[in-house]
DODO-907295 format. One line per 5 residues: number of its first residue (from 0); their letters; for each residue x, y, z of C-alpha. Coordinates in steps of 0.2 Angstrom, whole numbers. Example, Ala and Ser with C-alpha at 12.3 -4.5 7.8 and 13.67 -1.06 7.14 Angstrom:
2
0	AS	62:-22:39 | 68:-5:36
This chain:
163
0	XXXXX	-80:780:-227 | -89:767:-237 | -106:761:-232 | -108:742:-235 | -121:729:-233
5	XXXXX	-120:718:-217 | -130:705:-208 | -142:711:-196 | -134:708:-179 | -141:694:-169
10	XXXXX	-146:706:-154 | -154:719:-166 | -172:724:-163 | -174:722:-182 | -171:703:-180
15	XXXXX	-189:701:-177 | -192:703:-196 | -177:694:-203 | -182:678:-211 | -201:682:-209
20	XXXXX	-211:676:-224 | -216:690:-235 | -204:702:-227 | -188:711:-235 | -174:716:-223
25	XXXXX	-158:724:-225 | -144:732:-215 | -129:743:-219 | -114:748:-209 | -101:762:-209
30	XXXXX	-86:764:-197 | -85:781:-189 | -67:786:-183 | -72:792:-165 | -85:788:-153
35	XXXXX	-104:792:-154 | -119:787:-145 | -136:783:-152 | -143:800:-149 | -129:808:-159
40	XXXXX	-132:796:-173 | -151:799:-173 | -149:818:-174 | -135:817:-187 | -145:804:-198
45	XXXXX	-162:814:-198 | -154:831:-201 | -142:827:-216 | -146:837:-231 | -152:822:-240
50	XXXXX	-165:817:-226 | -170:835:-225 | -177:833:-243 | -187:818:-237 | -193:828:-222
55	XXXXX	-199:842:-235 | -209:829:-244 | -216:823:-227 | -220:840:-222 | -231:842:-238
60	XXXXX	-239:825:-235 | -242:828:-216 | -247:847:-219 | -236:852:-205 | -217:856:-204
65	XXXXX	-206:842:-198 | -194:852:-186 | -176:848:-179 | -183:849:-161 | -193:833:-165
70	XXXXX	-178:824:-170 | -169:830:-155 | -183:824:-144 | -183:807:-152 | -164:806:-150
75	XXXXX	-165:810:-132 | -179:798:-128 | -191:812:-124 | -203:807:-138 | -209:791:-145
80	XXXXX	-213:798:-162 | -206:808:-176 | -215:813:-192 | -223:797:-199 | -213:785:-187
85	XXXXX	-217:779:-170 | -204:770:-159 | -207:751:-159 | -192:747:-148 | -178:756:-140
90	XXXXX	-162:751:-131 | -147:761:-126 | -138:757:-142 | -152:754:-155 | -169:760:-160
95	XXXXX	-183:753:-171 | -196:764:-179 | -212:759:-187 | -221:770:-200 | -239:774:-198
100	XXXXX	-245:761:-211 | -235:747:-202 | -228:742:-218 | -210:748:-215 | -197:748:-201
105	XXXXX	-181:759:-199 | -167:753:-188 | -153:763:-181 | -139:757:-170 | -122:761:-164
110	XXXXX	-108:748:-158 | -91:753:-151 | -76:745:-158 | -58:744:-152 | -48:759:-155
115	XXXXX	-62:772:-153 | -71:767:-169 | -90:767:-169 | -100:755:-180 | -115:764:-186
120	XXXXX	-129:753:-193 | -145:757:-203 | -157:744:-208 | -175:742:-215 | -189:730:-215
125	XXXXX	-203:730:-228 | -217:720:-221 | -228:712:-235 | -246:706:-233 | -247:688:-227
130	XXXXX	-247:676:-241 | -244:689:-255 | -229:693:-265 | -222:711:-266 | -229:721:-280
135	XXXXX	-218:722:-295 | -215:741:-293 | -209:738:-275 | -196:725:-280 | -191:736:-294
140	XXXXX	-187:751:-282 | -176:740:-270 | -159:744:-279 | -164:763:-277 | -169:760:-259
145	XXXXX	-152:751:-255 | -142:766:-264 | -152:779:-254 | -149:769:-237 | -131:769:-240
150	XXXXX	-130:787:-245 | -140:792:-229 | -128:782:-218 | -112:789:-226 | -119:807:-224
155	XXXXX	-123:804:-206 | -106:797:-203 | -98:813:-211 | -109:824:-201 | -103:816:-185
160	XXX	-85:816:-190 | -84:834:-197 | -99:842:-188
């Protein structure tokens, strides 16, 4: 399935950052043939081979291993943090995570569609400092960020579909 850019849903926890001055937001979607809950999506997303590479980098930075059981606890609402993120908001079909610096947000959501299809959503917010433009290096990396986000979403969909 193809991951494509979409509008942030009106009821999304990520909406708090849309159209906020000095903040970048995005949202991507992919359709999963079949049904999946938020906990399934969180586990699939954060255990893809690509995100495991990010987890390896985080393990070095944090000086501790980031383990699958931490992902499972987050997915099952038994933990309010995972690696460098804490839960900013959670509802039955969506979660919004804030990084330790407070500069970024990660949004994951599921929405059922007719015919047993699940819409998987992944979005981000990069919160700039009040009254300041984003640094040039940050703006230059946005195309890479969007590509990476779509890859993560597609891999999570494949993991949910094929196991």
